[in-house]
C-alpha positions in Angstrom: -28.0 104.5 -9.3 -26.0 106.8 -10.9 -27.0 107.8 -13.8 -27.0 111.9 -14.2 -26.4 112.2 -10.1 -24.8 114.8 -8.6 -21.5 113.7 -6.1 -21.8 116.8 -3.8 -21.0 114.9 -0.2 -20.0 111.5 1.1 -23.1 112.0 3.3 -25.5 110.8 0.0 -23.6 108.0 -0.3 -24.2 104.4 0.6 -21.4 102.0 1.8 -22.9 99.9 -1.4 -22.6 102.9 -3.4 -19.0 103.5 -2.6 -18.2 100.0 -2.9 -19.8 99.9 -6.2 -17.1 103.0 -7.5 -14.6 101.5 -6.4 -15.2 97.7 -8.1 -15.7 100.4 -11.3 -12.6 102.0 -10.6 -10.6 98.7 -10.6 -12.2 97.8 -13.7 -11.0 100.9 -15.4 -7.4 100.8 -13.9 -5.6 99.6 -17.3 -7.4 102.7 -19.1 -5.8 105.2 -16.3 -2.3 103.4 -17.6 -2.9 104.0 -21.0 -4.9 101.0 -22.2 -7.0 103.6 -25.6 -10.6 103.6 -24.7 -13.8 105.7 -26.4 -16.4 105.1 -23.7 -16.7 108.4 -23.3 -16.4 109.7 -27.0 -18.8 112.8 -28.0 -19.3 113.9 -24.2 -18.0 116.9 -22.8 -16.9 117.5 -19.0 -16.4 121.4 -17.7 -13.9 122.4 -15.5 -15.2 125.4 -12.7 -12.2 126.1 -10.6 -12.5 129.1 -8.8 -10.0 128.1 -6.5 -5.9 126.7 -7.5 -6.2 123.3 -7.9 -3.2 121.0 -9.7 -3.9 117.1 -9.0 -7.8 117.2 -8.8 -8.4 119.5 -12.2 -5.6 117.5 -13.7 -6.8 114.5 -13.0 -10.5 114.9 -14.0 -9.2 116.2 -17.6 -6.9 113.5 -17.4 -9.7 110.9 -16.5 -11.9 112.2 -19.3 -9.2 112.0 -22.0 -8.3 108.8 -21.3 -11.8 107.6 -21.9 -12.3 109.1 -24.9 -14.0 112.7 -24.0 -13.6 116.5 -23.8 -12.6 118.7 -21.7 -13.4 122.7 -21.5 -12.1 124.5 -18.8 -13.4 128.1 -17.1 -10.0 129.6 -16.8 -9.6 132.0 -13.9 -12.3 134.0 -12.9 -11.2 137.1 -13.7 -11.5 136.0 -17.5 -14.7 135.1 -17.8 -18.1 137.0 -17.3 -18.0 136.3 -13.5 -15.7 139.3 -13.5 -18.8 141.0 -14.8 -20.9 139.9 -12.1 -22.4 136.8 -13.4 -23.8 135.0 -10.5 -22.6 131.6 -9.7 -26.3 130.2 -10.9 -26.1 131.9 -14.3 -22.3 130.5 -15.2 -23.6 127.0 -14.3 -26.8 127.3 -16.2 -25.0 128.5 -19.3 -21.8 126.2 -18.8 -24.5 123.3 -18.6 -25.9 123.7 -21.9 -22.2 123.1 -23.4 -21.1 119.8 -21.3 -22.4 117.1 -20.0 -21.2 117.5 -16.6 -19.6 120.0 -14.8 -16.6 119.8 -11.6 -16.4 122.8 -9.8 -13.9 124.1 -6.6 -15.3 127.1 -4.8 -13.7 128.3 -1.6 -17.5 129.3 -0.3 -19.3 126.1 1.4 -22.4 124.9 -0.1 -21.4 126.3 -3.8 -21.3 123.0 -5.0 -24.9 122.1 -4.0 -26.0 125.7 -5.2 -24.9 125.1 -8.6 -26.5 121.6 -8.7 -29.7 123.2 -8.4 -29.6 125.3 -11.5 -27.3 122.7 -13.6 -29.1 120.7 -16.2 -26.1 118.3 -16.3 -25.1 116.2 -13.2 -22.4 118.5 -11.0 -19.4 116.9 -9.0 -18.1 118.9 -5.9 -14.3 119.1 -6.3 -14.3 121.0 -3.0 -16.2 123.5 -1.7 -14.7 125.5 1.5 -14.3 123.9 4.1 -17.1 121.7 3.6 -17.1 118.4 1.3 -14.3 117.1 -1.1 -16.1 113.2 -1.8 -14.1 112.4 -5.0 -10.9 113.0 -3.0 -12.6 110.5 -0.3 -13.4 107.9 -3.1 -9.9 107.8 -4.1 -8.5 107.4 -0.7 -10.9 105.0 0.0 -9.5 103.2 -3.2 -6.4 104.0 -2.1 -6.8 101.9 1.4 -8.3 99.0 -0.4 -5.9 98.4 -3.1 -2.8 99.0 -0.6 -4.1 97.4 2.7 -6.4 94.9 1.2 -9.6 96.1 2.2 -11.4 98.9 4.9 -12.8 97.4 7.4 -11.9 97.5 10.8 -8.4 99.0 10.0 -6.7 101.0 12.4 -6.4 104.9 10.8 -5.2 108.0 12.2 -6.4 111.6 10.4 -3.3 114.0 11.3 -3.2 117.9 11.2 -5.9 120.5 10.3 -9.1 118.4 11.3 -11.2 121.6 11.5 -10.5 123.3 8.0 -9.7 120.0 6.1 -12.7 119.1 3.7 -11.0 116.1 2.8 -10.8 114.5 6.6 -14.4 115.8 7.0 -15.6 113.8 4.3 -13.1 110.5 4.6 -14.2 110.3 8.6 -17.9 110.0 7.9 -17.1 107.1 4.9 -14.8 105.1 7.4 -17.8 104.9 9.7 -19.4 102.8 7.4 -16.4 100.4 7.6 -16.5 100.0 11.2 -12.6 101.9 11.1 -11.1 102.5 14.5 -10.3 106.0 14.0 -7.6 108.2 15.8 -7.5 112.3 15.5 -4.5 114.1 15.6 -4.5 117.6 16.3 -3.4 120.8 18.1 -6.3 121.6 20.2 -7.5 124.4 18.1 -7.4 122.7 14.8 -9.7 119.8 16.3 -12.5 118.0 14.3 -16.0 119.9 14.5 -17.9 118.5 17.7 -20.7 118.1 15.3 -18.7 115.3 13.3 -17.3 113.8 16.3 -20.9 113.2 17.1 -22.0 112.1 14.3 -18.9 109.3 14.2 -19.8 108.4 17.8 -23.2 108.1 17.2 -22.4 105.6 13.9 -20.7 103.7 16.8 -17.1 104.2 15.3 -14.2 104.2 17.8 -12.6 107.6 18.2 -9.8 109.4 20.4 -8.4 112.2 19.9 -4.6 113.0 21.0 -2.1 116.1 20.4 1.0 114.0 19.9 1.5 112.1 16.9 4.4 110.0 18.4 1.8 108.5 20.7 0.0 106.9 17.6 2.4 106.2 14.4 3.2 102.6 15.5 -0.6 101.3 16.5 -2.2 102.4 13.1 -2.5 100.8 10.0 -2.9 104.1 7.7 -1.7 107.4 8.7 -3.3 110.5 6.8 -1.4 113.5 7.0 -2.8 116.7 5.8 -1.0 120.2 5.8 -1.7 123.2 8.0 -3.9 125.5 5.7 -2.9 128.7 5.6 -5.6 129.9 3.4 -8.4 129.0 5.7 -7.3 130.9 8.9 -9.2 134.4 9.3 -6.1 135.5 11.1 -2.5 135.0 10.3 -1.2 134.8 13.3 -3.0 132.3 14.8 -2.4 130.3 11.8 1.6 130.9 12.8 0.7 129.7 15.8 0.2 126.2 14.5 1.9 126.2 11.0 4.4 123.4 12.0 2.5 121.5 14.6 3.6 118.0 13.1 6.7 116.9 10.8 6.7 113.4 9.9 10.6 112.2 9.4 12.1 108.8 9.4 12.6 108.4 12.8 9.3 108.7 13.8 8.5 105.1 11.5 11.4 102.9 13.5 8.5 101.2 15.0 6.0 101.7 12.6 3.7 98.3 12.0 5.2 96.7 8.5 1.8 97.2 6.8 1.6 100.9 7.5 0.7 103.1 4.7 1.3 107.1 4.5 -0.8 109.2 2.7 -1.6 112.8 1.8 -4.2 114.6 -0.2 -0.9 116.8 -1.4 -0.1 119.1 -1.3 2.6 119.0 1.7 4.7 121.5 3.0 6.8 120.7 5.6 4.5 117.9 7.5 6.4 115.0 5.9 9.6 115.3 5.3 11.0 114.1 1.9 13.2 111.9 3.4 9.7 109.6 4.2 9.4 109.6 0.2 11.3 106.4 -0.4 10.3 104.4 2.6 7.9 101.7 2.3 5.2 103.3 3.9 4.8 105.9 1.8 1.8 106.2 -0.7 1.1 109.6 -1.2 1.9 110.1 -5.2 0.5 106.3 -5.8 -2.9 107.8 -4.1 -2.5 110.9 -6.3 -2.5 108.4 -9.4 -5.3 106.6 -8.0 -7.4 109.8 -8.5 -7.5 109.6 -12.4 -8.9 105.9 -11.2 -11.6 106.9 -9.2 -12.2 109.5 -11.6 -13.1 107.7 -14.5 -15.4 105.6 -12.6 -17.0 108.3 -11.6 -17.4 109.9 -15.1 -18.2 106.6 -16.4 -21.3 105.7 -14.1 -22.6 109.2 -14.0 -22.7 110.2 -17.6 -21.4 106.9 -19.7 -23.8 104.4 -18.3 -22.9 101.8 -15.8 -23.5 100.8 -12.4 
């Protein structure tokens, strides 16, 4: 099902395939917590990050090393042959000859798919502009399943930058496979793209849109916060108009459901007050840890055998 496959977009995953990744992650979680393994001994993972990253890059590296494999890193583009004018296609061809899989993050939408057309080994999309971030979505789904006991039929609010946020684009599609009730919370200028809203409705997903965060906090099982992404705005003045649209504080949570979990792909800026960290609802740091578990599962299934 997964051997030698590219991981580019959640739209290429069926529910059954997603469930198989989450099941594998559950099996491998003890290794993410330190149990020794040589499942991927002799395998090499190459990291090609053309955008800044902390969690995605380091969790992929941790995942590979936890399973006994090795990692090579392109490093800053200015220190590679890209600074001499080498094309992405040629870079991928070359590094694909050194490794068993490539992880790529790039500011241009469609870059991971382009890389997959030239790579001799599986390509995992770690974020392509405002496009897709499938491995983030898989760890988000794993977090929801672990912390809520299920994904089906939950009420979930996606909050913040829904126009440029690749994490919510991928997650919204995946949630449509599980019968989720989705509330979209954003400033009017940062609404979820119409194509995605239409797609969700066409799949029978219950979707509503609001601007007021206070009207939804008490009525959902999952609150998925995102930051307003300065780097995606072509006009700094437009960013400044919406930069502080939402800030979640403990006061918002006074009437929240006991089972509410708060998630965030991180990094956060000021959209979640640090005072929320100590509440029983905060799950964003646990969510970040689950990134290792899920990426271990993908690597095992892609280059080490498995489901």
